[in-house]
C-alpha positions in Angstrom: -13.3 -8.6 52.7 -12.0 -9.7 49.3 -8.5 -9.2 50.6 -9.2 -11.4 53.5 -10.8 -14.0 51.2 -7.6 -14.1 49.0 -5.5 -14.9 52.1 -7.9 -17.7 53.1 -7.2 -19.4 49.7 -5.0 -22.7 49.8 -1.3 -22.0 49.8 -1.0 -23.9 46.5 -3.5 -21.4 45.0 -1.8 -18.5 46.5 1.6 -19.6 44.8 -0.1 -19.8 41.5 -1.7 -16.3 41.8 1.7 -14.9 43.0 3.4 -16.6 40.1 0.9 -15.3 37.5 1.2 -11.6 39.0 5.0 -11.8 39.1 5.0 -13.1 35.6 2.8 -10.3 34.3 5.0 -7.7 36.1 7.9 -9.1 34.7 6.5 -9.1 31.1 5.5 -5.4 31.5 9.1 -4.6 32.6 10.6 -6.5 29.8 8.3 -5.1 27.2 9.0 -1.5 28.5 12.8 -2.2 28.4 12.5 -3.7 24.8 10.1 -1.1 23.3 12.7 1.6 22.5 14.8 -0.9 20.6 12.1 -3.0 18.9 11.2 -0.4 16.4 15.0 -0.2 15.3 15.1 -4.0 15.1 12.2 -4.2 12.8 13.3 -0.9 10.9 16.8 -2.5 10.0 19.0 -0.5 8.0 22.0 -2.4 6.6 22.7 -1.3 2.9 25.5 -2.6 0.9 28.1 0.0 0.2 28.9 -1.1 -3.3 25.5 -2.3 -4.6 24.7 -1.7 -8.4 20.9 -2.2 -8.1 18.1 -0.7 -6.0 15.3 -3.0 -5.6 12.0 -1.0 -4.4 9.0 -2.5 -2.9 6.2 -0.9 -5.3 3.6 -0.3 -2.5 5.8 2.1 -0.5 4.9 5.7 0.2 5.7 8.7 -2.0 8.5 9.7 0.6 10.2 6.4 0.2 10.1 6.6 -3.6 11.6 10.2 -3.3 14.4 8.6 -1.3 14.9 5.8 -3.9 15.1 8.6 -6.8 17.5 10.6 -4.7 19.8 7.7 -4.1 19.7 6.8 -7.9 20.2 10.4 -9.1 23.2 10.8 -6.8 24.8 8.1 -9.0 24.9 5.4 -6.3 23.0 2.8 -8.7 22.9 1.6 -12.3 19.4 0.5 -12.3 16.2 0.3 -10.3 13.8 -2.6 -10.1 10.3 -2.0 -8.9 8.4 -5.0 -7.5 4.8 -5.6 -6.5 1.7 -7.8 -6.8 -0.9 -7.0 -9.5 -4.0 -4.7 -8.5 -7.3 -6.2 -8.2 -10.1 -4.9 -10.6 -11.3 -2.1 -8.3 -9.5 1.2 -8.1 -8.7 2.8 -4.8 -8.8 6.7 -4.8 -6.6 7.6 -2.0 -6.7 11.3 -2.5 -9.1 14.1 -3.6 -9.2 13.9 -7.4 -11.2 12.3 -10.2 -11.0 9.0 -12.0 -11.2 10.0 -15.8 -12.5 7.6 -18.5 -11.7 9.0 -21.8 -14.7 7.1 -23.5 -13.7 8.6 -26.9 -10.4 6.8 -27.0 -11.9 3.4 -26.4 -12.8 1.1 -29.2 -15.9 -1.4 -29.4 -18.1 0.7 -27.2 -21.9 1.4 -28.2 -22.3 4.7 -30.1 -24.9 5.8 -27.6 -25.7 4.6 -23.8 -28.6 5.5 -21.6 -27.1 4.9 -18.1 -23.9 5.0 -16.2 -23.6 2.3 -13.6 -21.1 2.6 -10.8 -20.2 0.0 -8.0 -18.5 1.8 -5.1 -17.8 1.7 -1.5 -15.4 3.7 0.9 -13.5 3.6 4.3 -14.9 5.5 7.3 -12.6 8.1 8.6 -13.1 11.4 10.6 -16.7 10.1 11.3 -17.8 10.1 7.7 -17.6 8.1 4.4 -16.5 9.3 0.9 -18.7 11.4 -1.3 -18.8 10.5 -5.1 -19.8 13.1 -7.9 -20.2 11.7 -11.4 -19.9 13.9 -14.4 -20.4 13.1 -18.1 -18.2 15.6 -20.0 -19.0 18.9 -18.1 -22.5 17.9 -16.9 -22.9 16.6 -13.3 -25.0 13.5 -13.4 -25.3 13.4 -9.4 -23.4 13.2 -6.2 -23.9 10.3 -3.6 -22.5 9.4 -0.3 -21.0 5.8 -0.3 -20.7 3.3 2.6 -18.3 0.5 3.6 -20.7 -1.8 1.7 -20.4 -2.2 -1.9 -23.4 -0.5 -3.6 -24.5 0.0 -7.2 -25.3 3.6 -8.3 -27.0 4.5 -11.5 -26.8 7.8 -13.3 -29.1 8.5 -16.4 -27.7 9.8 -19.5 -31.2 10.4 -21.3 -30.5 14.1 -21.6 -27.2 13.8 -23.5 -27.9 14.4 -27.3 -24.4 13.6 -28.1 -22.2 10.6 -27.4 -20.2 10.9 -24.1 -16.6 11.8 -24.6 -15.5 11.6 -21.0 -16.9 10.1 -17.7 -15.5 11.5 -14.4 -15.8 10.0 -11.0 -14.8 12.7 -8.5 -13.8 12.0 -4.7 -14.4 15.3 -3.1 -13.9 14.9 0.7 -10.7 13.1 1.2 -9.4 12.8 4.9 -6.6 11.4 6.9 -5.2 11.4 10.4 -2.0 9.4 10.6 -1.9 9.6 14.4 -5.3 7.9 14.7 -4.5 5.6 11.8 -7.5 6.9 9.8 -7.7 7.3 6.1 -10.9 8.0 4.0 -10.6 6.4 0.4 -13.1 6.0 -2.3 -13.0 2.7 -3.9 -14.5 2.2 -7.5 -15.4 -1.3 -7.9 -16.7 -1.2 -11.5 -18.1 1.1 -14.2 -20.7 0.1 -16.9 -22.1 2.1 -19.7 -25.4 0.2 -19.9 -24.3 -3.4 -20.1 -20.8 -2.7 -21.2 -18.0 -3.1 -18.6 -15.1 -0.6 -18.8 -11.9 -1.6 -16.9 -10.2 1.1 -14.8 -6.6 0.0 -15.6 -6.5 0.8 -19.3 -4.2 3.6 -21.2 -7.5 5.5 -21.7 -8.1 6.0 -17.7 -6.2 8.4 -15.6 -6.4 9.5 -12.0 -6.4 13.3 -11.8 -5.1 14.2 -8.2 -5.6 17.5 -6.4 -7.3 20.2 -8.3 -8.6 18.2 -11.0 -7.1 20.4 -13.6 -4.8 17.9 -15.5 -1.6 19.1 -13.7 -1.1 15.9 -11.7 -2.2 13.0 -13.9 -1.4 9.5 -12.8 -2.0 6.4 -15.0 -4.1 3.7 -13.7 -1.4 0.9 -13.8 -2.0 -2.7 -13.5 0.3 -2.7 -10.4 1.6 -0.4 -7.6 5.0 -1.1 -9.2 3.8 0.5 -12.5 2.4 3.5 -10.7 5.5 3.8 -8.4 7.8 3.6 -11.6 6.0 6.6 -13.1 6.5 8.4 -9.9 10.2 7.6 -10.0 10.2 9.0 -13.6 8.5 12.2 -12.5 11.5 12.4 -9.9 14.1 12.4 -12.6 14.9 8.7 -13.0 15.3 7.8 -16.7 12.6 5.4 -17.9 15.3 3.1 -19.4 16.9 2.5 -15.9 13.6 1.3 -14.4 12.6 -2.4 -14.6 9.0 -3.4 -13.5 8.5 -6.8 -12.0 4.8 -7.8 -11.4 3.7 -10.7 -9.2 0.3 -12.5 -9.2 -2.5 -10.9 -7.4 -3.0 -12.6 -3.9 -5.1 -11.7 -0.9 -2.5 -12.8 1.7 1.3 -13.2 1.8 1.8 -10.3 -0.5 5.4 -9.6 0.5 6.5 -13.3 0.0 4.7 -13.5 -3.4 6.5 -10.3 -4.6 9.7 -11.5 -3.1 9.4 -14.9 -5.1 8.6 -13.0 -8.5 11.6 -10.8 -7.9 13.9 -13.8 -7.4 12.5 -15.6 -10.4 13.0 -12.6 -12.5 16.6 -12.3 -11.4 17.1 -15.8 -11.8 16.2 -15.8 -15.5 17.7 -12.4 -16.4 21.0 -12.1 -14.3 23.6 -14.9 -14.3 26.6 -12.9 -12.8 27.2 -12.1 -9.2 25.2 -9.0 -8.2 24.9 -6.8 -5.1 21.3 -5.3 -4.7 20.0 -3.0 -2.0 16.2 -3.5 -1.1 14.4 -0.3 0.1 11.3 -0.8 2.1 9.1 1.1 4.6 10.4 1.5 8.2 9.1 -1.3 10.3 8.1 -3.4 7.4 11.9 -3.7 6.3 13.0 -6.6 8.5 10.3 -8.8 7.2 10.9 -7.7 3.6 14.6 -8.3 3.8 14.0 -11.8 5.5 11.7 -12.9 2.8 13.5 -11.3 -0.3 16.8 -12.9 0.8 15.1 -16.3 1.0 14.0 -16.0 -2.6 17.2 -14.5 -4.2 19.3 -16.6 -6.4 22.5 -17.9 -5.0 24.6 -15.2 -6.9 22.8 -12.3 -5.4 23.9 -10.5 -2.2 21.1 -8.4 -0.7 21.2 -5.4 1.7 18.4 -3.5 3.2 17.5 0.3 3.5 14.7 1.3 5.8 13.1 4.4 4.8 10.7 6.5 7.2 8.0 8.9 6.3 8.0 10.5 9.9 11.2 11.9 11.5 10.2 10.8 15.1 8.8 7.2 14.4 11.2 5.5 16.6 10.9 7.9 19.6 8.2 6.6 22.1 6.2 4.9 19.3 4.3 3.0 21.9 2.8 6.3 23.2 1.1 7.1 19.9 -2.0 5.1 19.2 -1.7 5.0 15.5 1.8 4.1 15.2 1.6 1.7 18.0 -1.0 -0.3 16.2 1.1 -0.3 13.1 4.3 -1.4 14.8 2.3 -4.2 16.6 0.7 -5.2 13.3 4.2 -5.5 11.5 5.5 -7.3 14.6 2.7 -10.0 14.2 3.3 -10.3 10.6 7.1 -10.5 11.2 6.6 -13.6 13.6 4.0 -15.2 11.2 6.6 -14.9 8.3 9.3 -16.6 10.6 7.0 -19.4 11.6 5.4 -19.9 8.1 8.6 -19.9 5.9 11.2 -21.3 8.3 9.6 -23.6 10.8 6.6 -25.1 9.0 
C-alpha cells in the first residue's frame, strides 16, 4: 500500500524524492571513494629535507615524542622547539600512579593541619569512574570513587601527631580502550590543607607513574610543552637544545593560539632565514601545518611531519568506531579552521 501511495504522488513531488535519493546514493559513493585517501590528506607528511629546527606540538603522544627524539639524536636537527598552551589549575592523572605533594619542601604553610580537602572528578570508561586513595606520609586516610561531577572530599588528620611531610593522591584503576575511544582519567581540581590552597604545578609536586616507587617521576609542569620537554630529555635530547614556548591558556582554538605564540617567539628571537619542520599527530597534522604556516614570520619556511601511534591507522579507518570518530572530529575542526581563519 505504501509503494502504491508513492506512485500516486504528483510528478513534481516524485522528481524531488528521486533527486534526494540519487543525491544521497551519490554522496555515499563519493564518501566511500574518498575515505581511503582522506586520512592521508589530513595526515600530511611533507618535511623539508634540510631543516635545522624541529618544532614539536607539546600535547602529542609519547610515541610521537620518541619519534622527535630519534630524529634529533640521528643528527638531523640542531634544536628542538616545544610549544603548547599553559595548563589550567587542575591536574589530569592519565595513568595509574600518584600525585605526590612534598609538604616539607613548601614554605609559608601552617605547622599543623587538621584536614585535607581534595576536589576531584573523573571520566567514565569501561563502565566505571576513577578511584582515589589518599595517604598522609605512609598512612592511608581513605579511598573514594569519584564521578564526572566535581566533588569535594575531606580526609581528617586528627590522628597525626607530627606535621605531615607528604600527601599522596593515588589513582588506582586506570583503564583505556583506544578502539572504543575510552580513557579513564582522575582529575584533581584542588588540594587544601585546612584553608591553605596548594597548587599542583610547583617544583615540590611530582606525578609518580606506574608502580609508585619513585622510578618514573614526572614533574607537574605548567604546560604540556614543559612535560614533553622533560620526556625528550629522558630520550637523550640535551636540555640545552630544547626551547619551551608557552601560549596563554584558552578553552577553544588551542592549536591556533599555540601557533601564534610560536610565530611571535620566532619573530623576536630569529632574524635570519630558517627552515623548520613541524611534527604533529596523524590526522591533526594538516590543520596544524595550515595554522602554523599562517603565523610564521616571512623568513621561516615550514615543513610538516605526521607521526602515528598506530601502524594500521590509515587502513579502513572508517570501520573502526574509535578511529572513525577521531578522524571525523579532526575533519570538522579542519574545515572550521579554514572558514574561521581564511574566509571570515
